[in-house]
C-alpha angles and dihedrals in degrees: 000000000000121000126189107215109200113207120186089216123076125223094248093060099033107032096141092045092048093049092050092043091053092054091045092053093047089055096052106039125093119259108277095027116119120194120198116197114215127186141206125237120230085036127218098273102150130050104240139119092238090059089049091052093049092049092044092062091053091047092054091049090048092051088057090047091050092053092047090049092055103257115156097215141008121220122198100210094192121095095221089063091212109185095014101128093040092050091050090053092050101052142040098219119088115276113199125180133207098229097046094042092049094049094046094048091047087061088067093052100049144351099249127033131191130201125217107196128190099244137025091233088070094058096087090046091054092049089053089050093050091050092046090054092047092239102125092122094046103040099048107167143033122194128172143216117209109247135118115230090253092055091054089051089057088062088072088066099047131046090203091057091045089053090048091054091048091051092048091049091052092049091056094040099054096068089050091053090046089054092055105274110143102181125047125208122194105224099233145034092245095061091037092058091042090055094043088089089067104082113210090011111192139155116215089339097311112120118238109218129215106217096190097083088037094058093044092049090049089052091051090048092049091053092048093049090048090053093045101044109001090251115170142147122301116265093197102093130340096027102042107149118238123233111272093250091056091049091050090048090055092048096048106034113062113174119225141155 
């Protein structure tokens, strides 16, 4: 099984993160599964919807490329899931995304989940995500630290900075737990991987989940179910596939200034 893991960081700007992510993925996949990490340049360095939109276009194109190159599944390793629905409509292979997979799995661990994202500018985006996934009654709060993506990456190079991120996360998580949240979700693959070193990570008794192995295992399961029973996404509404000429138009005609 071959899985394309789409990071929104490139190797040049996130070498330490990529190297640790590669080892983490190797440790969690089934025997025979190969995961290739791919990046985006310019990378997602600033928390803003325009950056998400720019990256989303590249993600959709890369999902098509992955399918044409023979990959069995495409993983969006970015919690904001930008481009998810469009990528699913464009390809036949499973497309699984970090944010959606983490939220859905959290529903099996507790009744109410809360997200702690890295920057307040992501809060509206996450609320849109939660509503889009129909999880308003299960994901009941979003709090934020105050870091840019690049600042979180620096925590991979300094234990002091990593400890600072963990403290900031706990400060934002405690009010969520006090309000009734019983599962905590770091809002991003970068903090998830950073916290993966903390076995049994919890804040005031609420488990902190690492969505990276969750999304990869969901991708493996989706491939297996497709092989066993031909199971795939619905083509009735959100994931209706476009005619081939419309897909090719999207791939070959970017609009710029």
